[in-house]
C-alpha positions as CSV (number, residue, x, y, z in Angstrom):
1,R,-0.2,0.0,0.5
2,N,1.0,3.6,-0.2
3,H,0.6,5.9,2.4
4,Y,1.3,9.5,2.4
5,K,0.0,12.4,5.4
6,A,-2.2,14.9,4.0
7,I,-4.3,18.0,4.5
8,I,-7.4,18.0,2.8
9,T,-7.3,21.0,0.4
10,G,-11.0,20.9,-0.6
11,I,-14.3,18.7,-1.2
12,E,-16.9,18.9,-4.1
13,P,-19.3,17.0,-4.8
14,Y,-19.3,14.8,-8.0
15,G,-22.2,12.4,-9.0
16,L,-23.1,10.2,-5.9
17,G,-20.0,10.6,-3.4
18,Y,-16.7,13.1,-3.9
19,T,-14.0,14.4,-4.7
20,V,-12.1,15.4,-2.4
21,H,-7.9,17.5,-3.0
22,L,-5.5,16.4,-0.7
23,N,-2.0,18.1,-0.1
24,C,0.7,15.4,-0.3
25,G,3.5,17.3,-0.5
26,F,2.2,17.3,-3.9
27,P,-1.5,17.6,-5.4
28,L,-3.5,14.1,-5.0
29,V,-7.2,13.9,-6.1
30,V,-9.2,11.4,-5.0
31,R,-13.1,10.2,-5.6
32,I,-14.8,8.6,-2.6
33,T,-18.3,7.8,-1.1
34,R,-20.8,9.8,0.0
35,Q,-20.8,7.6,2.6
36,S,-16.9,7.8,3.7
37,V,-17.2,11.6,3.5
38,E,-19.8,11.0,6.1
39,D,-18.0,8.1,7.5
40,L,-14.6,9.3,8.4
41,R,-15.6,13.3,9.1
42,L,-13.5,14.4,6.8
43,E,-13.4,18.2,6.2
44,T,-11.2,21.7,4.6
45,G,-7.7,21.5,6.6
46,K,-8.4,18.1,8.4
47,E,-4.8,16.2,8.2
48,I,-5.4,12.2,7.6
49,F,-3.9,9.6,6.7
50,A,-3.6,8.9,2.7
51,S,-3.9,5.0,1.6
52,W,-4.0,3.4,-1.1
53,K,-3.0,-0.1,-3.4
54,A,-1.5,0.3,-6.0
55,S,-3.6,-1.1,-8.3
56,A,-6.6,0.9,-7.4
57,V,-4.0,4.3,-9.3
58,H,-5.6,5.7,-12.4
59,L,-3.6,8.6,-13.6
60,I,-5.4,11.3,-15.3
61,K,-3.2,13.9,-17.5
62,R,-4.3,17.2,-17.5
63,S,-4.2,19.5,-19.9
64,G,-2.4,22.1,-21.2
65,V,0.8,20.6,-18.6
């Protein structure tokens, strides 16, 4: 598993879930369920540890980069 200490820099609704923006020393964008946001009591400014399996990563090229 990958795990990084992070600060939540933003939370936005996305379909049935949320997009969570993190600062891990590098920007990280995560899509999670509404239930996860509520259960984990996520909020902007909160310090967390982000953890995921390497096989769960999707790289998306940003336009203009």
